N, C-alpha and C positions, 0 to 999 in steps of 0.2 A: 718806140722811144719817146714819142710825144706824150703818150699816156703816162709813162713813168715820170717824165719831167713835170707834167701837170700835177700828178699826185704828190710828188716831192715838194713842189711849190705850195700846194695846198696845206701840207703838213708842217713845213718849215717856214714858209713865207711870212705868216703873221709874227713869228718870233724874231725873224731876221729883220723885219721892217720896223717894228714898234718896240721901243724900250720898255713900255709898261707891260707888254706881254712877256718880255724876257724877265723882268723883275718878278712878275707873278709866277712864272714857271720855276725860277730858282727858289722862291719862297716855298712853293708847294712841294717841290722835290725834297727840300730840306726837312719840311714837316713830315713827309712820307717816310723818311729814313729814321726819324726819332719817335714819332707818335705811334705808328703802326706796331712796332715791336712792343711798346707798352700795352697796347690793346691785347696782344697775344698773352702777356702775363696776366692781364685782368681776366681773360677768359679761363686761363689755366687755374687761377685762384678763385674762380667762381664769383668774381666781383664785376661782371660785365656791366651791370646797371650803375655801378659806382661812378664810372666815367661820365655818364649822362647826368647824374646828380651833381657832380663837381663842376660840370660845364655850366650848369645853371647857378651854382653857388658863387662863381666868380663875378656874377653880374653886378651886385651892389658895390663891390670894390672898383670895378670898371666905371660904374656910374659916379661914384664919389670922385674918382680921378677926372672924369669928364666935367663934373660941376666945378672942380677947383681949377683946372687948367685947360678946359676945352678939349679939342681933339688931339691932346698931347699923347703920343705913343708911350712915352716913359711913364707918365703919371697914371694912365689907365692900366698899364702893365703891372706896375707896383701895386696899385689898388687891387687888381684882380688876383695877384698871387697872395696878398695878405688875406683877402676875403675867402679864397678857396681853402687856404690852410686853416683859417679860423673856423670855418664851417666843419671841416673834417675833424679838427680837434674837439670842437663842441659835441659832435656826434659821438666821438669816442668817450668823452667825459660823461655824457648822458647815459650811454649804455653801461658804463662802469658803476655809476652811482644810483641808477634807477633800474626798474624791471624791464625797461624797453631794450630791445635788441638794437644794434648799431644801424641796421638797414632801415628800421622804422624811424629812429631819431634823425637819420640823415635825410629821409624822405620829407619829414616835417620841416627840417631846417632849410633844405634847398627850395622848397615851395615858398617859404617866407622870404628867402633871399631873392628869389626870382621876382616876387611881387614887389619887394622893396626896391630892387634895381630898376624895374620898369617905371615905378612911381618917381624915382629920383631923376631918371633921364627925361621923362615926360614933363616934369616940372621945371626943368632947366634947359630944355632944348626943343628942337622941332621934331616933327614926325620923321623927317629924313634922317636925323641923328639917331633916333631910336631904331629905325630899320637898319642903318649902317652897323650899329653896335650889335644888334641881335643876329643879323644875317651876314655881315661882313661884305667885303668886296676885294677879291684877290686881284682884280685888275686895277684897283686903286692903291696898291702898296707902293709907297715911296721909298726913297733910299734909306731913310732912318728906320722905317718899318722892316725893310729887308735885312738891314744889319742886325736889328734886334732879333728877328726870327732866326737868322743864320747863327747868331751867337748862342741863343737859347738851345737850338738843336744840336750845336757842336758840344756844348757843355753837357747836355742831356745824354748824348751818345757816349761821351767819355765816362760819365757817371754810371750809366747802365752797364758799360763794359766792366767797370770796377766792381759793381754790385752783382754781376751776373751769377757767380757761383753761390753767393749767399741767398739771392732770390730764389734760385732753383732749389737749394736745400730747404729753405723756409717754406716753399710751396709744396714740396713732396714729403719732406720728413723734418718737421720743426724740432722733434725730440733729438734727432741726431745733431742738428745744428746747435742745440743747447749744450750738448755733451762735448762739442769740439773745443779743444783748448785754443785760445787766441781769438775765437769768434766773439762777436757781440752776443751777450746773454739774452736769450729770448727772441722771439720773432718780432716783438714790438718795434725795435729799432729799425729792422729791415723794412717792415711794413710802412713805418712813417717816412723813411727815406724814399720808398717807392711812391708813396702818395705825393710827396713833394715833386717828384719828376712828372707825375700825371698832371698835377695842377699847373706846373710851369709850362708844360706842352699845350695844355688847353688854353692858357693865356696867350701863348704864342700863336695858337691856331685862330684865336678870335680876331687877330689882325687881318686874316684873309678870309675866314669862313664865318665869323661872328660867334657869339657865345652859344647860340643854339645849334649851330652846324659843326662846330669844331670837333665834337666827339665822333662825328660820322667817319672822318678819316682815320680815327684811332680804332674804331670798333668793327666797321664793316669789313675791311681787308683782313683783320685778325680772325673774325668768325669764318670768313671764306677759307682762309689758310688752313684752319683745323679740318676742313673737309678734304683737303688734298694730301696732308701729311700727318704722320704720327710723331715724327722727330721734331723736337722743339726747335733745333737750329733751322731745319727746313721751313717750319712755320714762320719763324722770324723773317727769313729771306723772302718767302712767298708774300707775306703781308706787306712788306715794304715795296716789293715789285708791283703788287696790285694797286697799292696806294699811288705809286708814281704813274702807273698807266692811267688810272682814273683821273689823276690831276692833269696829265697831258691831254687826254681826250676831253675832259670837262672844260679846260681852257679853250680848246679849239671849238667845241660846241658852243660855248658862250660867245665866242667871237663871231662865228658864222650865223648863229641863230638869234643873236642879240637877246640872250637870256641872262639872268643873274648868275654870276660865276660860281658862288658858293653852292647853291642848290644844284647847279648843273654838274659840278664835280662830285658831290655826294650822290647824285642820280647815277653817274657813271660807275661809282663804287657799288651802288645797289644793283646795277645790271651785272657786274662781275659776280656779285654774291648770288644772284639768281642763276647765273650760268653755272656757278660752282654747285649749287643745290641740285642741278640736273645732271651734270657730267662728271663731277669729282668722284674719286674712289669712295668717299663717304657720303655721296649724294644719292638721289632717288634712283637713277638708272642703274648704278652699280649695285645698290641694295636690292633692287628688283630682280636683277639677273642672279644674284646669290640666293634668293629666297627659294627654298625647295618647293617643287611643284606638288600639288595635292594628289594623293593616291586616287586612282580610278576605282 
């Protein structure tokens, strides 16, 4: 009984005792519910690297908000959303009116955005400000930041639920979507709406994980979930569950080991990914057992 009580206190005690731990946990659980399903759709649409590009693309907007209003959550959030959407739109424009593909133009633009953002922050703040914006601090989320993350995630979940059927059709059969009466013509509108959700969630994630780490909670659980399930609904549920587990374990690890919260959370998500690579039905062990033995 003592062992059970000690284990329970070790798992729950930090969250029961400290308000900053509770705020961090709620923020990370909210992000897990909204960001991880978007990662599943990114992998489904073979756009996995887009999330990483957009997470870098929001940096100049965050930096401008920082230069204008300091560490204002609202200013940096608005700037990040505008910058992310602008970079995504420019990449689409370049691919439409030049011979460059969208992935190539997006790679060039996000590198420019990353360099510009770092330069802006370095020119108007300290090294600590730069590290905070790049890598975040889930344990430093205040009430305003928590309300913003919770609001963004709530709106994102409602929007994703409303767009779900259209996104699935656009991912698997865009021609059929075009032929449906009453649907938005072409996959362009669905793709742009989806990109808005991705950008908004990445901006919400930078409050806790920083602009460089926010994409980790979106993509690692999503990639792991594909190894476990063929069903899209199961992948969405699995990705959110893995993200929540990684968030809980990462916050505890950060508390007890005195390590940065963002990298610790993403490290836990990475461990779940490695475990999935080994033990999931689509992983190494299952594929090895299914491989026919060589004839003697």
